[in-house]
N, C-alpha and C positions, 0 to 999 in steps of 0.2 A: 504493500500500500504506500503510495506516494505521500510525502509530507504535504499537508494542506497549507495553501498559501495564507499568510497572515495579512489582513487588510488593516492598514494604519489609517484611521479616520481622525481628522482634526475638527473639533467643534469650537468655534470662536463665540464666546458669550459677548454680545454687543447690545445689551438692553438697558444699561444704566442711564440715569438722568444727568449725572455729573454736575450737580448743583454747586459744589464747592469750587468749580472752575468758572462760575458765572462772572462776567457776562459773555465770555468766549463760548461757554457751553450753555445752550438754551434748550427749552423744551422741543422746539422744532428742529434744532440742529445741535444735539448733545455732543459732548467732548469727543466721543469715538469717531465722529465724522469731521472733526476739526483738525487743522494743522497746528499742533501745540509745540513740539520741539524739533520739527524738521519740515521739509517741503512736502511731506506726505501726511495724510490724516493718521490718527492713532490706529484706526482699523486697517488702513493700507499697510502700515508698519507691521501689524500683527499678521496680516495675510502673507507678507514677505517671509516672516518667520515660519509660518505654517508650510510654505512651499519647500522649506528645507527638510521637512519631516515626511511629506507624502505628496502625491501628485494632485493637481488642482481639482480633479473631479471628486476627490475625497475630502475636500475642505468644505465645511458647512458653517453657516452663520445662524446663531439663535438670536432672534429679536422679535419685535412686534411688526404688524403689517405696515404701519406708516414708515418705520425705519427701513424695512425691506425695500419699499419703493424708492426711498432716498438713496439707499446704497446702490441699487441697480442703476440709478442715474449716473453715479460717479465712478463705479467700478465694473469691470467686465466679468461679472459673475452671473451664472445662469440662475433664473428664478427657482429652478428645482433644487438649488443648493442652499435653501433656507429652511430652517425649522422655525415656524411662526407660532409664537405664544399669543393667545387671545388677549392676555393682560399680564403684566409683570408680577410674578410671585416669587422673586428671588431665584437663586441658581438651582436648587434641587428639582423643582418641577420641570424646568426647561431641559435639564439633563435627562430626566426620566422620559420626557416626551421625545427628545431626539433619539435616545437609545432604542426605544420601542419602534420608532419609525425606521431607523437605519439597520436594525437587526434583521428586518425583513429583506433588505437589499443585499446584505453581506453576511458571510459566514466567517468564523474564526477572526474576530475583530479585536483590535486594540484601539482604544480611544485616547486622544490627547486633548485635554480640555484647557483652552487658553482664554484669558480675558483680553478684551479689546483695548484696555487702558493701561497697559504696562509699558515701561521702558526697559529694554534688555540690550546689553552690549557686553562683549562682542558676540556676533551671531555664531561664530565657529564654536565657542564654548557652550552656547545654548544648544546647538545641534548635538554636540557630544553628550551633554547631560540628558537630553531627551532620549537619545539612542540607548543610553545606559538604563534609563528608567523603563523603556519599552521591554528590555530583556528581563528586568525584574518583574514587570507586570505579567509577562508570559508564565511566570511561576505561580500566578494566582494572587499576587499582592495588589492591593490598592496603593498606588504610589503617588507621592507628592514631592515637589522640589523644595528643599530647604535652603534658605539664604543665610549666609553667615552675617550676623548683624554688625553694622558699623557704628551704631549708637543705641542708647536705650529708648527705643521708639514705643510710644503708648498707643499709636494708631494702628498697629498690626497685631495679628495673633501670633503665637509662638508654638514651636514644636519641640517636645522633649524626646531626645533620641535614646534608644536602648542598645541592645546587642548588635554587633556588626554582622551584616549579612554578606557583604561583598565589599570591594574597594569603594569607599565613599558612599556606601549604602548601609542603612541601619534600620532596625525595627523601631516603630514609633511606640513610645510608652504612653504619651498623652498629648492632646492638643490643649493649648491654653488660650483663653479669650484675651482681648486687648487689656493690658494691665495698667495699673497706676505706675508712676515713675519709679517708686521704690522697688516694686515687684519686677519691673523691666530691668533694673540694674542687677537684681538677683539672677534673672534669667540669663543675662550676658555672662555672669560669672560661672554659671553652671553649663555654659556651652549650648544653650538652646538655639534653635534656628528661627528665623522669621518664616511664617507660613506664606508662601508666594501665591497661593491660589491657583497653581498649575497642577493638574491631576492627570494620571495615566493609569488605565486599567483595562482589563478584558470586558467586552460587552456583557458576557455571561456573568462575570463576577459582580459587576455593579448592579445588575438586575437582581441577582440573588440577595445582595445587601439591601436593596430597596424592599424586597419581599420580607426580609427579616426585621428590618429596623424602621422602615417608613412606608408600610402598606397604605397608610392614610393618604400618601402622595401618589404612590404607584397605582393602586387599584382603580380609582376613578379615571385616571388617564388611560389605563390599559383598556377599560371598558368603552372608552369614547374617542380614542385618538384617531380612529378611522371615520368618525362622524363629526364633521366640522361644526355643525349647529349645536349639537349636544356638548361638544368640547368647549365651545364658547360659553355655554351656560354654566358648566360645572367648574371651569377653571378659576373663576374668582373665589370659589369656596375652598380651593386646595390650600393647605397650610403654606404660609409665606415663610419659607425656610431656606437658608443657605445650605449647600451640600456639606459643609463642614459639620453643622449641627445635626442635620438629618441623617447623615451616613458616617462621615469620617470619625467623629467622636465616639461612635458606637461599634464600629467594625473592629474585628480582632486581628486580621492579617493585613497590617498596614506597614509600608516602608517609606523612608525618606531618603532621597538622593541629595547629597551635599552638592550644591550648585556652584560652579566656578565663575558664572557670568555676573555682571553688575545688573542689579534689578531695582526698579522703583515702581511703586503704584502711583500712576499719574492721576492723583485724586484731588490735590490741592495746589495752590500757587506755590507753596513752599517746596513741593516735590519738583516743580519746574526749576526752582532755584538750585536744588541739589544736582539736577541733571546738568545744567549749564556750568555749574562750578566744577563738576567732575570732568567735563569736556574741555574746560579752560577756554571756551569759546564765548564770544559776545560779551566778554567781561572787560571793564576798564580797570585802571589801577586802583580804583576805590571800591571794587567789588560790586559795582552797579551792572546789572544785566540788561542789555538792550536787545529786544526782539522786535525789530522794525524793518520796513522795506529797504532794499539795497540803496535806493536813491534818497532815502531819508538821512538825516544827520542827528547826532546826539552830542550834547555837551553838559558836563556836570561841574559845579563849583561848590566846594565844601559840602558835598552830598555823598552819602555812603550807604552801601548795602540795599540799594533799591532795585526793583524790577520794573522795567518799562516795556510794555507790549503795545505797539501801535500799528495801525494799518495805513496811515497817510504818509505821503512823501513830503515831510515837513521837518523842521528842526525841533527836537525834543530837548528842552533845556531844564536842568534842575539846579536850584539854589537853596542851600541850607536844609536839605531834606535827608532824613535818615530812616532806614528800615520801613519803607513804604512800598506799595505796589500801585502802579498806574496801568489800567487796561483800557484801551480805546477800541471800540468796535464801530460799526456803521451808525448805530443809534444809541450807544451807551458810552459814557466815560466814567469809569469806576476808580475810586481812590480809596485805599485802605491802609491802615497801619498793620504790619505783619502780625503783631501781637493780638490783633482783634479778629483774625481771619476765622477763628473757630465759630464766630457768631454769624457767619455769612448765611447759613440756612435760616436763622431767625430773622435776619434782615429780609430775605426773600419772602418769607411768610407775611411779613408786614407790608411789603410791596404788593403782594397778591391781594391784600385787603383793600387796595385802592383800584377801583375799576379802570381808571384812566391810565394806570401804570402796568396792568397785566400784560400788555402787548410786548413789554421789554423782557419778559421772562421766557 
């Protein structure tokens, strides 16, 4: 009997709102469709990474119907390569929906789950890490990529590693939710990884885990995923859970691959600051970051550690400004102190209360 071919399928999760990157990220054009740190959108950057792992016919995008239409306009992707969720219910339901659909098309599958809002560099290291993870997934493990922390981050989840399985591969003892600063410092001392949100597993393995640990998510989708009208009706009632909580924290056979690539979750303006500082690009000698058109100009005087993101071909000049962010779009000019960025969602809720301002969200 010949060895059965393994089908590597990449599922890109592209359904988030990206509110913390407002006003660049809006309801009609969220961050994954925006050019944030390069000349390509976050989704296009993710698609390039996916092509290193499998052929284009096996790359699928999970999102809602509106985003599907927007993505098809800007990228050469077949409409058949979308898994459309009727409404966003976090990552576990869309992963279950995608797996049920795709298991009908392919046998002997390995899935690589990517988020459309990550920064990853260099691509060669990413490719090697994923190839390593795929080999571990073939042994029946649910695999995640662990990132060696560079700071005590309170915005990420952490992974506690256990016994060594292979080179740079370990059993997972426990997943830990986003910690307070004192706990994050402890995690660093103990050698915990950041949870990257990148997952690799067999199709059969993840469905078994859904049956064991999240039947309240799997069963209603399984009963209705071939019936579009019924699926639309039941989907809003499915538990709104990330895959970490629904499956990964409950499963027994989990592995973490130590990743050698640089990784960041492009979720806030401060993540953009880290990316540009690591690249040493678009920085002046006062640590001001300029993300402006090539024909625009920038000048700072006694101004330090600012981020300026503009879309006009003009002079951007700063005087006596420190630790602030300036974001210019076609219809919004946003100015914030970096120390106050955690309140951006609260600000947007308040803007939403003003009928004449909703159009800017």
